[in-house]
ROLOTI-192114 format. One record per residue: x, y, z of N, C-alpha, C in turn; residue number from 1; residue in one letter. Coordinates in Angstrom, 3 decimals. Atoms other than C-alpha are relative to their C-alpha. Example, Ala and Ser with C-alpha at 12.3 -4.5 7.8 and 13.67 -1.06 7.14 Angstrom:
REM ROLOTI-192114
<torti n_u="0.890" n_v="-1.190" n_w="0.000" ca_u="12.300" ca_v="-4.500" ca_w="7.800" c_u="0.900" c_v="1.200" c_w="0.000" n="1" res="A"/>
<torti n_u="-0.820" n_v="-1.190" n_w="-0.060" ca_u="13.670" ca_v="-1.060" ca_w="7.140" c_u="-0.770" c_v="1.090" c_w="0.730" n="2" res="S"/>
REM end
This chain:
REM ROLOTI-192114
<torti n_u="-0.400" n_v="0.235" n_w="0.936" ca_u="-4.724" ca_v="40.205" ca_w="119.763" c_u="-0.740" c_v="-0.783" c_w="-0.935" n="1" res="M"/>
<torti n_u="1.067" n_v="0.624" n_w="0.975" ca_u="-6.790" ca_v="39.068" ca_w="116.509" c_u="1.007" c_v="-0.953" c_w="-0.287" n="2" res="T"/>
<torti n_u="-0.790" n_v="1.183" n_w="0.701" ca_u="-5.667" ca_v="35.691" ca_w="114.410" c_u="1.302" c_v="0.881" c_w="-1.039" n="3" res="K"/>
<torti n_u="-0.492" n_v="-0.600" n_w="0.634" ca_u="-4.247" ca_v="38.167" ca_w="111.960" c_u="1.416" c_v="0.421" c_w="0.902" n="4" res="Q"/>
<torti n_u="-1.447" n_v="-0.529" n_w="-0.737" ca_u="-1.736" ca_v="39.972" ca_w="114.349" c_u="0.616" c_v="-1.065" c_w="0.412" n="5" res="E"/>
<torti n_u="-1.147" n_v="0.431" n_w="-0.912" ca_u="-0.628" ca_v="36.703" ca_w="116.064" c_u="0.843" c_v="-0.713" c_w="-1.315" n="6" res="L"/>
<torti n_u="-0.919" n_v="0.789" n_w="1.400" ca_u="0.217" ca_v="35.102" ca_w="112.456" c_u="1.273" c_v="1.082" c_w="-0.357" n="7" res="L"/>
<torti n_u="-1.114" n_v="-1.022" n_w="0.633" ca_u="2.090" ca_v="38.527" ca_w="111.449" c_u="0.992" c_v="-0.149" c_w="1.115" n="8" res="K"/>
<torti n_u="-1.302" n_v="-0.007" n_w="-0.689" ca_u="4.022" ca_v="38.393" ca_w="114.818" c_u="0.911" c_v="-1.211" c_w="0.224" n="9" res="R"/>
<torti n_u="-0.383" n_v="1.152" n_w="0.243" ca_u="4.634" ca_v="34.773" ca_w="114.437" c_u="1.213" c_v="-0.025" c_w="-0.951" n="10" res="F"/>
<torti n_u="-0.955" n_v="0.323" n_w="1.264" ca_u="6.295" ca_v="35.170" ca_w="111.125" c_u="1.139" c_v="1.290" c_w="0.255" n="11" res="R"/>
<torti n_u="-0.947" n_v="-0.673" n_w="-0.679" ca_u="8.361" ca_v="37.623" ca_w="112.633" c_u="1.295" c_v="-0.170" c_w="1.052" n="12" res="Q"/>
<torti n_u="-0.777" n_v="1.170" n_w="-1.319" ca_u="9.783" ca_v="35.517" ca_w="115.603" c_u="0.474" c_v="-0.848" c_w="-1.072" n="13" res="V"/>
<torti n_u="-0.440" n_v="0.958" n_w="0.985" ca_u="10.182" ca_v="33.005" ca_w="112.736" c_u="1.382" c_v="0.406" c_w="-0.724" n="14" res="L"/>
<torti n_u="-1.208" n_v="-0.498" n_w="0.356" ca_u="12.612" ca_v="35.231" ca_w="111.093" c_u="1.321" c_v="0.474" c_w="0.575" n="15" res="E"/>
<torti n_u="-1.113" n_v="-0.166" n_w="-1.031" ca_u="14.638" ca_v="36.206" ca_w="114.004" c_u="0.518" c_v="-1.173" c_w="0.488" n="16" res="E"/>
<torti n_u="-0.217" n_v="1.222" n_w="-1.019" ca_u="14.525" ca_v="32.782" ca_w="115.420" c_u="-0.283" c_v="-1.324" c_w="-0.661" n="17" res="S"/>
<torti n_u="0.747" n_v="0.821" n_w="0.740" ca_u="14.153" ca_v="30.129" ca_w="113.081" c_u="-0.099" c_v="-1.508" c_w="0.361" n="18" res="P"/>
<torti n_u="-0.161" n_v="1.081" n_w="-0.454" ca_u="14.747" ca_v="27.252" ca_w="114.967" c_u="-1.472" c_v="-0.275" c_w="0.848" n="19" res="Q"/>
<torti n_u="0.985" n_v="0.401" n_w="-0.646" ca_u="11.533" ca_v="25.466" ca_w="116.342" c_u="-0.103" c_v="-1.438" c_w="0.317" n="20" res="A"/>
<torti n_u="0.265" n_v="1.399" n_w="-0.154" ca_u="10.332" ca_v="22.169" ca_w="118.026" c_u="-0.777" c_v="-0.538" c_w="-0.581" n="21" res="L"/>
<torti n_u="0.942" n_v="0.703" n_w="0.645" ca_u="8.416" ca_v="19.623" ca_w="116.149" c_u="-0.353" c_v="-1.389" c_w="1.022" n="22" res="L"/>
<torti n_u="0.139" n_v="1.173" n_w="-0.957" ca_u="6.691" ca_v="17.194" ca_w="118.728" c_u="-0.915" c_v="-0.919" c_w="-1.094" n="23" res="A"/>
<torti n_u="0.516" n_v="1.017" n_w="0.967" ca_u="5.525" ca_v="13.596" ca_w="116.885" c_u="-0.183" c_v="-0.914" c_w="1.124" n="24" res="T"/>
<torti n_u="0.114" n_v="1.323" n_w="-0.719" ca_u="4.498" ca_v="10.292" ca_w="118.143" c_u="0.281" c_v="-1.134" c_w="-0.462" n="25" res="V"/>
<torti n_u="-0.684" n_v="1.306" n_w="0.775" ca_u="6.352" ca_v="7.398" ca_w="117.560" c_u="-0.894" c_v="-1.314" c_w="0.067" n="26" res="T"/>
<torti n_u="0.896" n_v="1.189" n_w="0.523" ca_u="5.099" ca_v="3.820" ca_w="116.655" c_u="-0.448" c_v="-0.689" c_w="1.766" n="27" res="D"/>
<torti n_u="0.047" n_v="0.339" n_w="-1.645" ca_u="5.434" ca_v="3.013" ca_w="120.520" c_u="-1.328" c_v="0.958" c_w="0.577" n="28" res="E"/>
<torti n_u="1.114" n_v="-0.738" n_w="-0.365" ca_u="2.992" ca_v="5.975" ca_w="121.273" c_u="0.442" c_v="1.007" c_w="0.772" n="29" res="G"/>
<torti n_u="-0.613" n_v="-1.171" n_w="-0.543" ca_u="5.666" ca_v="8.392" ca_w="122.700" c_u="0.399" c_v="1.280" c_w="-0.383" n="30" res="Y"/>
<torti n_u="-0.361" n_v="-1.237" n_w="0.780" ca_u="6.062" ca_v="11.817" ca_w="122.024" c_u="1.559" c_v="-0.060" c_w="-0.349" n="31" res="P"/>
<torti n_u="-1.519" n_v="-0.456" n_w="1.183" ca_u="9.380" ca_v="12.712" ca_w="119.908" c_u="0.180" c_v="1.258" c_w="-0.224" n="32" res="A"/>
<torti n_u="0.022" n_v="-1.088" n_w="0.187" ca_u="10.456" ca_v="16.165" ca_w="120.130" c_u="1.314" c_v="0.200" c_w="-0.859" n="33" res="M"/>
<torti n_u="-1.481" n_v="-0.099" n_w="0.774" ca_u="12.943" ca_v="17.279" ca_w="117.271" c_u="0.217" c_v="1.771" c_w="-0.252" n="34" res="R"/>
<torti n_u="-0.107" n_v="-1.446" n_w="0.781" ca_u="14.446" ca_v="21.014" ca_w="116.514" c_u="-0.126" c_v="0.128" c_w="-1.587" n="35" res="Y"/>
<torti n_u="0.022" n_v="-0.115" n_w="1.779" ca_u="13.477" ca_v="21.750" ca_w="112.874" c_u="0.067" c_v="1.367" c_w="-0.155" n="36" res="M"/>
<torti n_u="-0.017" n_v="-1.155" n_w="0.653" ca_u="13.789" ca_v="24.834" ca_w="110.544" c_u="-1.301" c_v="0.151" c_w="-0.606" n="37" res="T"/>
<torti n_u="1.271" n_v="0.265" n_w="1.089" ca_u="10.334" ca_v="25.572" ca_w="109.509" c_u="0.138" c_v="1.467" c_w="-0.769" n="38" res="P"/>
<torti n_u="0.132" n_v="-1.410" n_w="0.677" ca_u="9.239" ca_v="28.688" ca_w="107.298" c_u="-1.526" c_v="0.007" c_w="-0.466" n="39" res="A"/>
<torti n_u="1.189" n_v="-0.300" n_w="0.026" ca_u="6.030" ca_v="30.071" ca_w="106.282" c_u="-0.035" c_v="0.535" c_w="-1.594" n="40" res="M"/>
<torti n_u="-0.035" n_v="-0.039" n_w="1.508" ca_u="5.202" ca_v="30.429" ca_w="102.264" c_u="-0.844" c_v="1.339" c_w="-0.208" n="41" res="V"/>
<torti n_u="0.911" n_v="-1.378" n_w="-0.001" ca_u="4.041" ca_v="34.079" ca_w="101.664" c_u="-1.400" c_v="-0.509" c_w="-0.859" n="42" res="Q"/>
<torti n_u="1.683" n_v="0.261" n_w="0.572" ca_u="-0.078" ca_v="34.200" ca_w="100.976" c_u="-0.372" c_v="-1.212" c_w="0.908" n="43" res="G"/>
<torti n_u="0.794" n_v="1.136" n_w="-0.416" ca_u="-0.581" ca_v="30.886" ca_w="102.979" c_u="0.429" c_v="0.122" c_w="1.569" n="44" res="N"/>
<torti n_u="-0.279" n_v="-0.234" n_w="-1.388" ca_u="-0.789" ca_v="31.634" ca_w="106.901" c_u="-0.679" c_v="-1.169" c_w="0.736" n="45" res="D"/>
<torti n_u="0.788" n_v="1.363" n_w="-0.806" ca_u="-2.594" ca_v="28.017" ca_w="107.566" c_u="0.906" c_v="-0.968" c_w="-0.226" n="46" res="E"/>
<torti n_u="-0.614" n_v="1.204" n_w="0.241" ca_u="0.572" ca_v="26.109" ca_w="106.923" c_u="1.367" c_v="0.411" c_w="0.469" n="47" res="A"/>
<torti n_u="-1.346" n_v="-0.048" n_w="-0.418" ca_u="3.972" ca_v="25.538" ca_w="108.019" c_u="0.871" c_v="-1.270" c_w="-0.664" n="48" res="L"/>
<torti n_u="-0.697" n_v="0.848" n_w="1.376" ca_u="6.746" ca_v="23.778" ca_w="105.924" c_u="1.552" c_v="-0.196" c_w="0.695" n="49" res="Y"/>
<torti n_u="-1.676" n_v="0.296" n_w="-0.298" ca_u="10.245" ca_v="22.128" ca_w="106.686" c_u="0.462" c_v="-1.225" c_w="-0.763" n="50" res="A"/>
<torti n_u="-0.647" n_v="1.364" n_w="0.895" ca_u="12.542" ca_v="19.359" ca_w="105.212" c_u="0.496" c_v="-0.930" c_w="0.825" n="51" res="V"/>
<torti n_u="-0.843" n_v="0.952" n_w="-0.498" ca_u="13.768" ca_v="16.134" ca_w="106.213" c_u="0.615" c_v="-0.966" c_w="-1.077" n="52" res="T"/>
<torti n_u="-0.302" n_v="1.075" n_w="0.714" ca_u="15.077" ca_v="13.106" ca_w="104.982" c_u="-1.005" c_v="-1.008" c_w="0.031" n="53" res="A"/>
<torti n_u="1.092" n_v="0.788" n_w="-0.248" ca_u="12.569" ca_v="10.373" ca_w="103.920" c_u="0.638" c_v="-1.573" c_w="0.546" n="54" res="A"/>
<torti n_u="-0.461" n_v="1.186" n_w="-0.628" ca_u="15.070" ca_v="7.730" ca_w="105.542" c_u="-0.165" c_v="0.293" c_w="1.475" n="55" res="S"/>
<torti n_u="0.148" n_v="-0.332" n_w="-1.314" ca_u="14.805" ca_v="9.705" ca_w="108.848" c_u="-1.342" c_v="-0.649" c_w="0.751" n="56" res="F"/>
<torti n_u="1.047" n_v="0.605" n_w="-0.949" ca_u="12.717" ca_v="8.061" ca_w="111.830" c_u="-1.215" c_v="0.533" c_w="0.025" n="57" res="P"/>
<torti n_u="1.377" n_v="-0.709" n_w="-0.128" ca_u="9.947" ca_v="10.690" ca_w="111.832" c_u="-0.782" c_v="-0.077" c_w="-1.308" n="58" res="K"/>
<torti n_u="0.790" n_v="0.172" n_w="1.422" ca_u="8.975" ca_v="10.033" ca_w="108.137" c_u="-0.985" c_v="-1.363" c_w="0.680" n="59" res="V"/>
<torti n_u="0.815" n_v="0.891" n_w="-0.715" ca_u="7.617" ca_v="6.883" ca_w="109.820" c_u="-0.910" c_v="0.038" c_w="0.855" n="60" res="K"/>
<torti n_u="1.152" n_v="-0.753" n_w="-0.762" ca_u="5.918" ca_v="8.449" ca_w="112.443" c_u="-0.674" c_v="0.338" c_w="-0.286" n="61" res="D"/>
<torti n_u="0.878" n_v="-0.928" n_w="0.361" ca_u="4.463" ca_v="10.643" ca_w="110.650" c_u="-1.277" c_v="-0.348" c_w="-0.863" n="62" res="L"/>
<torti n_u="1.061" n_v="0.858" n_w="0.368" ca_u="2.818" ca_v="7.989" ca_w="108.443" c_u="-0.961" c_v="-0.443" c_w="0.859" n="63" res="A"/>
<torti n_u="1.244" n_v="0.848" n_w="-0.829" ca_u="1.108" ca_v="6.556" ca_w="111.290" c_u="-0.778" c_v="0.823" c_w="0.998" n="64" res="A"/>
<torti n_u="0.850" n_v="-1.183" n_w="-0.928" ca_u="0.323" ca_v="9.620" ca_w="113.552" c_u="0.209" c_v="1.505" c_w="-0.587" n="65" res="H"/>
<torti n_u="-0.294" n_v="-1.373" n_w="0.546" ca_u="0.098" ca_v="12.933" ca_w="111.379" c_u="-0.160" c_v="1.100" c_w="0.455" n="66" res="A"/>
<torti n_u="0.297" n_v="-1.036" n_w="-0.781" ca_u="-1.025" ca_v="15.190" ca_w="114.279" c_u="1.046" c_v="-0.032" c_w="0.694" n="67" res="Q"/>
<torti n_u="-1.457" n_v="-0.665" n_w="-0.461" ca_u="1.942" ca_v="17.254" ca_w="115.335" c_u="0.012" c_v="1.259" c_w="0.677" n="68" res="V"/>
<torti n_u="-0.072" n_v="-1.645" n_w="-0.995" ca_u="2.541" ca_v="20.359" ca_w="117.791" c_u="1.606" c_v="0.370" c_w="-0.480" n="69" res="S"/>
<torti n_u="-1.377" n_v="-0.582" n_w="-0.111" ca_u="5.134" ca_v="23.084" ca_w="116.930" c_u="0.181" c_v="0.751" c_w="1.224" n="70" res="W"/>
<torti n_u="-0.366" n_v="-1.062" n_w="-1.256" ca_u="6.543" ca_v="25.224" ca_w="119.594" c_u="1.445" c_v="0.971" c_w="-0.574" n="71" res="M"/>
<torti n_u="-0.867" n_v="-0.973" n_w="0.447" ca_u="8.470" ca_v="28.552" ca_w="118.760" c_u="0.064" c_v="0.711" c_w="1.244" n="72" res="L"/>
<torti n_u="-0.043" n_v="-1.109" n_w="-1.055" ca_u="10.025" ca_v="30.766" ca_w="121.203" c_u="0.870" c_v="1.428" c_w="-0.624" n="73" res="T"/>
<torti n_u="-0.777" n_v="-1.063" n_w="0.305" ca_u="11.372" ca_v="34.471" ca_w="120.678" c_u="1.446" c_v="0.034" c_w="0.447" n="74" res="S"/>
<torti n_u="-1.378" n_v="-0.337" n_w="-0.566" ca_u="14.878" ca_v="35.341" ca_w="121.483" c_u="-0.283" c_v="0.193" c_w="1.822" n="75" res="P"/>
<torti n_u="-0.043" n_v="-0.010" n_w="-1.377" ca_u="15.323" ca_v="35.095" ca_w="125.187" c_u="-1.738" c_v="0.040" c_w="0.924" n="76" res="K"/>
<torti n_u="0.942" n_v="0.614" n_w="-0.304" ca_u="12.037" ca_v="33.370" ca_w="125.634" c_u="-1.078" c_v="1.179" c_w="0.274" n="77" res="T"/>
<torti n_u="0.922" n_v="-0.892" n_w="-0.673" ca_u="9.867" ca_v="36.518" ca_w="125.860" c_u="-1.332" c_v="-0.286" c_w="-0.985" n="78" res="R"/>
<torti n_u="1.365" n_v="0.685" n_w="0.595" ca_u="6.956" ca_v="35.081" ca_w="123.369" c_u="0.254" c_v="-1.399" c_w="-0.597" n="79" res="E"/>
<torti n_u="-0.089" n_v="1.414" n_w="0.019" ca_u="6.134" ca_v="31.670" ca_w="123.072" c_u="-1.227" c_v="-0.287" c_w="-0.868" n="80" res="I"/>
<torti n_u="1.044" n_v="0.123" n_w="0.880" ca_u="4.027" ca_v="30.449" ca_w="120.139" c_u="-0.018" c_v="-1.548" c_w="-0.125" n="81" res="F"/>
<torti n_u="0.584" n_v="1.676" n_w="0.448" ca_u="2.271" ca_v="26.716" ca_w="119.695" c_u="-1.010" c_v="-0.296" c_w="-0.991" n="82" res="S"/>
<torti n_u="1.031" n_v="0.276" n_w="1.020" ca_u="0.404" ca_v="25.187" ca_w="116.936" c_u="-0.126" c_v="-1.171" c_w="-0.276" n="83" res="F"/>
<torti n_u="0.409" n_v="1.442" n_w="0.633" ca_u="-1.133" ca_v="22.061" ca_w="116.167" c_u="-0.308" c_v="0.054" c_w="-1.314" n="84" res="R"/>
<torti n_u="0.157" n_v="0.000" n_w="1.598" ca_u="-1.918" ca_v="20.817" ca_w="112.659" c_u="0.188" c_v="-1.858" c_w="-0.234" n="85" res="G"/>
<torti n_u="-0.174" n_v="1.189" n_w="0.512" ca_u="-1.856" ca_v="17.765" ca_w="110.767" c_u="1.113" c_v="-0.019" c_w="-1.062" n="86" res="K"/>
<torti n_u="-1.461" n_v="-0.265" n_w="0.706" ca_u="1.576" ca_v="17.223" ca_w="108.508" c_u="-0.499" c_v="-1.244" c_w="-0.860" n="87" res="I"/>
<torti n_u="-0.424" n_v="0.878" n_w="1.224" ca_u="2.052" ca_v="15.507" ca_w="105.127" c_u="1.291" c_v="0.138" c_w="-0.834" n="88" res="R"/>
<torti n_u="-1.181" n_v="-0.077" n_w="0.720" ca_u="4.797" ca_v="14.882" ca_w="102.813" c_u="-0.274" c_v="0.565" c_w="-1.336" n="89" res="L"/>
<torti n_u="-0.307" n_v="-0.801" n_w="1.532" ca_u="5.405" ca_v="16.972" ca_w="99.812" c_u="1.255" c_v="-0.159" c_w="-0.830" n="90" res="V"/>
<torti n_u="-0.934" n_v="0.536" n_w="0.835" ca_u="7.394" ca_v="15.355" ca_w="96.925" c_u="0.477" c_v="0.730" c_w="-0.923" n="91" res="E"/>
<torti n_u="-0.187" n_v="-0.544" n_w="1.613" ca_u="6.966" ca_v="18.027" ca_w="93.905" c_u="1.200" c_v="0.612" c_w="0.540" n="92" res="D"/>
<torti n_u="-1.166" n_v="-0.290" n_w="0.165" ca_u="10.363" ca_v="18.726" ca_w="92.941" c_u="0.113" c_v="1.483" c_w="-0.182" n="93" res="P"/>
<torti n_u="-0.246" n_v="-1.537" n_w="0.350" ca_u="9.851" ca_v="22.522" ca_w="92.052" c_u="-0.440" c_v="0.422" c_w="1.718" n="94" res="R"/>
<torti n_u="0.216" n_v="-0.221" n_w="-1.252" ca_u="8.140" ca_v="22.837" ca_w="95.584" c_u="1.358" c_v="0.133" c_w="1.016" n="95" res="F"/>
<torti n_u="-1.542" n_v="0.136" n_w="-1.015" ca_u="11.573" ca_v="21.434" ca_w="97.356" c_u="0.683" c_v="0.609" c_w="-0.373" n="96" res="K"/>
<torti n_u="-1.075" n_v="-1.067" n_w="0.435" ca_u="13.589" ca_v="23.731" ca_w="95.509" c_u="-0.377" c_v="1.611" c_w="0.617" n="97" res="S"/>
<torti n_u="0.463" n_v="-1.577" n_w="-0.502" ca_u="11.615" ca_v="26.938" ca_w="96.475" c_u="0.320" c_v="-0.296" c_w="1.494" n="98" res="E"/>
<torti n_u="-0.229" n_v="-0.204" n_w="-1.466" ca_u="11.443" ca_v="25.757" ca_w="100.183" c_u="1.565" c_v="0.317" c_w="0.305" n="99" res="L"/>
<torti n_u="-1.341" n_v="-0.029" n_w="-0.391" ca_u="15.140" ca_v="25.271" ca_w="100.394" c_u="0.327" c_v="1.260" c_w="-0.452" n="100" res="L"/>
<torti n_u="-0.844" n_v="-1.537" n_w="0.063" ca_u="15.975" ca_v="28.622" ca_w="99.129" c_u="-0.549" c_v="0.848" c_w="0.871" n="101" res="E"/>
<torti n_u="0.592" n_v="-1.000" n_w="-0.942" ca_u="13.544" ca_v="30.189" ca_w="101.715" c_u="0.802" c_v="-0.494" c_w="1.410" n="102" res="E"/>
<torti n_u="-0.520" n_v="0.388" n_w="-1.339" ca_u="15.153" ca_v="27.969" ca_w="104.638" c_u="1.238" c_v="-0.646" c_w="-0.260" n="103" res="I"/>
<torti n_u="-1.313" n_v="0.581" n_w="-0.035" ca_u="18.526" ca_v="26.871" ca_w="103.369" c_u="1.198" c_v="0.287" c_w="1.024" n="104" res="G"/>
<torti n_u="-1.031" n_v="-0.405" n_w="-1.038" ca_u="20.628" ca_v="28.520" ca_w="105.588" c_u="0.213" c_v="-0.616" c_w="1.119" n="105" res="Q"/>
<torti n_u="0.379" n_v="0.698" n_w="-1.455" ca_u="19.131" ca_v="27.147" ca_w="108.455" c_u="0.085" c_v="-1.468" c_w="0.027" n="106" res="G"/>
<torti n_u="0.176" n_v="1.435" n_w="0.151" ca_u="19.956" ca_v="23.343" ca_w="107.677" c_u="1.365" c_v="-0.543" c_w="-0.026" n="107" res="L"/>
<torti n_u="-1.287" n_v="0.768" n_w="0.241" ca_u="23.615" ca_v="22.839" ca_w="108.208" c_u="0.150" c_v="-1.353" c_w="0.666" n="108" res="E"/>
<torti n_u="-0.096" n_v="1.110" n_w="-0.954" ca_u="22.869" ca_v="20.280" ca_w="111.037" c_u="-0.943" c_v="-1.194" c_w="-0.975" n="109" res="T"/>
<torti n_u="0.770" n_v="1.093" n_w="0.556" ca_u="20.359" ca_v="18.520" ca_w="108.717" c_u="0.886" c_v="-0.510" c_w="-1.482" n="110" res="F"/>
<torti n_u="-0.415" n_v="0.211" n_w="1.530" ca_u="22.798" ca_v="18.298" ca_w="105.395" c_u="1.662" c_v="-0.507" c_w="0.971" n="111" res="W"/>
<torti n_u="-1.009" n_v="0.776" n_w="-0.785" ca_u="25.351" ca_v="17.007" ca_w="108.103" c_u="-0.541" c_v="-1.557" c_w="0.172" n="112" res="R"/>
<torti n_u="0.315" n_v="1.328" n_w="-0.316" ca_u="23.259" ca_v="14.027" ca_w="108.920" c_u="-0.661" c_v="-0.640" c_w="-1.331" n="113" res="L"/>
<torti n_u="0.370" n_v="0.488" n_w="1.588" ca_u="22.131" ca_v="13.772" ca_w="105.109" c_u="0.407" c_v="0.402" c_w="-0.984" n="114" res="N"/>
<torti n_u="-0.579" n_v="-0.899" n_w="1.132" ca_u="24.094" ca_v="14.401" ca_w="102.465" c_u="-0.533" c_v="-0.798" c_w="-1.425" n="115" res="D"/>
<torti n_u="0.383" n_v="1.140" n_w="0.871" ca_u="21.883" ca_v="12.523" ca_w="99.928" c_u="-0.797" c_v="1.124" c_w="-0.481" n="116" res="D"/>
<torti n_u="1.466" n_v="-0.750" n_w="-0.058" ca_u="19.509" ca_v="15.446" ca_w="98.477" c_u="-1.041" c_v="-0.653" c_w="-0.971" n="117" res="P"/>
<torti n_u="1.031" n_v="0.507" n_w="0.411" ca_u="17.724" ca_v="12.960" ca_w="96.631" c_u="-1.305" c_v="-0.779" c_w="1.092" n="118" res="S"/>
<torti n_u="0.784" n_v="0.412" n_w="-1.312" ca_u="16.275" ca_v="11.837" ca_w="100.002" c_u="-0.657" c_v="1.107" c_w="0.727" n="119" res="D"/>
<torti n_u="0.685" n_v="-1.394" n_w="-0.239" ca_u="15.185" ca_v="15.218" ca_w="100.613" c_u="-2.103" c_v="0.016" c_w="-0.284" n="120" res="L"/>
<torti n_u="1.464" n_v="0.072" n_w="0.500" ca_u="11.306" ca_v="15.546" ca_w="101.150" c_u="-0.809" c_v="1.264" c_w="1.014" n="121" res="V"/>
<torti n_u="-0.001" n_v="-1.271" n_w="-0.648" ca_u="9.353" ca_v="18.551" ca_w="102.479" c_u="-1.402" c_v="-0.703" c_w="0.740" n="122" res="C"/>
<torti n_u="1.216" n_v="0.133" n_w="-0.890" ca_u="6.688" ca_v="18.551" ca_w="105.197" c_u="-0.612" c_v="1.045" c_w="0.126" n="123" res="L"/>
<torti n_u="0.854" n_v="-1.516" n_w="0.016" ca_u="3.483" ca_v="20.931" ca_w="105.189" c_u="-0.836" c_v="-0.486" c_w="1.157" n="124" res="E"/>
<torti n_u="1.555" n_v="0.034" n_w="-1.005" ca_u="1.351" ca_v="21.130" ca_w="108.343" c_u="-0.752" c_v="0.979" c_w="-0.035" n="125" res="T"/>
<torti n_u="0.890" n_v="-0.688" n_w="0.178" ca_u="-1.852" ca_v="22.158" ca_w="107.950" c_u="-0.313" c_v="0.605" c_w="1.188" n="126" res="R"/>
<torti n_u="0.453" n_v="-0.818" n_w="-1.396" ca_u="-2.486" ca_v="24.625" ca_w="111.167" c_u="-1.292" c_v="-0.354" c_w="-0.068" n="127" res="L"/>
<torti n_u="1.619" n_v="-0.212" n_w="-0.383" ca_u="-5.607" ca_v="24.131" ca_w="112.910" c_u="-0.479" c_v="0.671" c_w="0.983" n="128" res="V"/>
<torti n_u="0.071" n_v="-0.797" n_w="-1.172" ca_u="-4.948" ca_v="25.750" ca_w="116.100" c_u="1.338" c_v="0.924" c_w="0.315" n="129" res="S"/>
<torti n_u="-0.940" n_v="-0.334" n_w="-0.706" ca_u="-2.813" ca_v="27.989" ca_w="117.846" c_u="0.232" c_v="0.729" c_w="1.265" n="130" res="G"/>
<torti n_u="-0.041" n_v="-1.089" n_w="-1.158" ca_u="-1.390" ca_v="30.095" ca_w="120.875" c_u="1.300" c_v="0.490" c_w="0.493" n="131" res="E"/>
<torti n_u="-0.777" n_v="-0.861" n_w="-0.400" ca_u="0.213" ca_v="32.508" ca_w="121.873" c_u="0.467" c_v="0.366" c_w="1.601" n="132" res="Y"/>
<torti n_u="0.060" n_v="-0.041" n_w="-1.566" ca_u="1.752" ca_v="33.384" ca_w="125.431" c_u="1.622" c_v="0.846" c_w="0.253" n="133" res="F"/>
<torti n_u="-0.739" n_v="-0.925" n_w="-0.530" ca_u="3.701" ca_v="36.000" ca_w="127.027" c_u="0.458" c_v="0.001" c_w="1.246" n="134" res="N"/>
<torti n_u="-0.189" n_v="-0.014" n_w="-1.289" ca_u="5.540" ca_v="35.354" ca_w="129.959" c_u="-0.019" c_v="0.864" c_w="0.849" n="135" res="P"/>
<torti n_u="-0.246" n_v="-1.222" n_w="-0.931" ca_u="6.459" ca_v="38.653" ca_w="131.276" c_u="-1.140" c_v="0.511" c_w="0.265" n="136" res="K"/>
<torti n_u="1.188" n_v="-0.498" n_w="-0.262" ca_u="2.871" ca_v="39.747" ca_w="130.687" c_u="-1.212" c_v="-0.782" c_w="0.416" n="137" res="T"/>
<torti n_u="1.330" n_v="0.829" n_w="-0.388" ca_u="0.787" ca_v="36.692" ca_w="131.275" c_u="-0.852" c_v="0.188" c_w="-1.036" n="138" res="A"/>
<torti n_u="1.340" n_v="0.208" n_w="0.920" ca_u="-1.172" ca_v="37.332" ca_w="128.014" c_u="0.163" c_v="-0.851" c_w="-0.856" n="139" res="E"/>
<torti n_u="0.093" n_v="1.429" n_w="0.682" ca_u="-2.355" ca_v="34.376" ca_w="126.220" c_u="-1.213" c_v="-0.076" c_w="-0.846" n="140" res="K"/>
<torti n_u="0.909" n_v="0.174" n_w="1.344" ca_u="-4.191" ca_v="33.973" ca_w="122.834" c_u="-0.005" c_v="-1.089" c_w="-0.563" n="141" res="V"/>
<torti n_u="0.120" n_v="0.993" n_w="0.627" ca_u="-5.679" ca_v="31.188" ca_w="121.569" c_u="-0.962" c_v="0.071" c_w="-1.710" n="142" res="Q"/>
<torti n_u="1.118" n_v="0.110" n_w="1.161" ca_u="-7.088" ca_v="30.729" ca_w="117.825" c_u="-0.112" c_v="-1.092" c_w="-0.392" n="143" res="I"/>
<torti n_u="0.778" n_v="1.373" n_w="0.793" ca_u="-8.788" ca_v="28.174" ca_w="115.669" c_u="0.421" c_v="0.651" c_w="-1.616" n="144" res="V"/>
<torti n_u="0.057" n_v="-0.864" n_w="1.506" ca_u="-7.466" ca_v="28.552" ca_w="111.994" c_u="-0.939" c_v="-0.803" c_w="-1.112" n="145" res="L"/>
REM end
C-alpha cells in the first residue's frame, strides 16, 4: 500500500466512521484521550482538523505539549489508522465556518458541552507519520508524511 493509497483509504473510513481518538499529554505528563470528530480538507493530505472550545482543558494541554496522536477504526474494527503530528490552534473565522460546514453533523456532544459559539477554536494537526493495520490479514503499513 502506497502513501497515497493509505491516505485515500483513511479519507473513506473517516467519512464512514467520523469519530476518532485524540491522545494528548496533560500538564502532569499523563496521556489523555478524547473522542473527537476530525476532518480532512480537500487538497491537503498532510493535516487533520477538529474543533474544540478554547475553555476546554485540552487547549491548555496542547499549549504545553503540541505532539499528539490520532486513532481511527473502521466499522467493526477491520482497519485501524494511527497518525502522529503536531497540533496548533487556528482562529481564522472564515476557516472555522468552513470546517463547521464539513463536520457540523458530528458535533452533537460538543454543542451539549459548549453552547457558546464564540468559544470555538479549530485544531490543525500537521501529520508527520501514519500507520495502517488490518487485524484480519495482519497487513501493517507505516508512512512518513
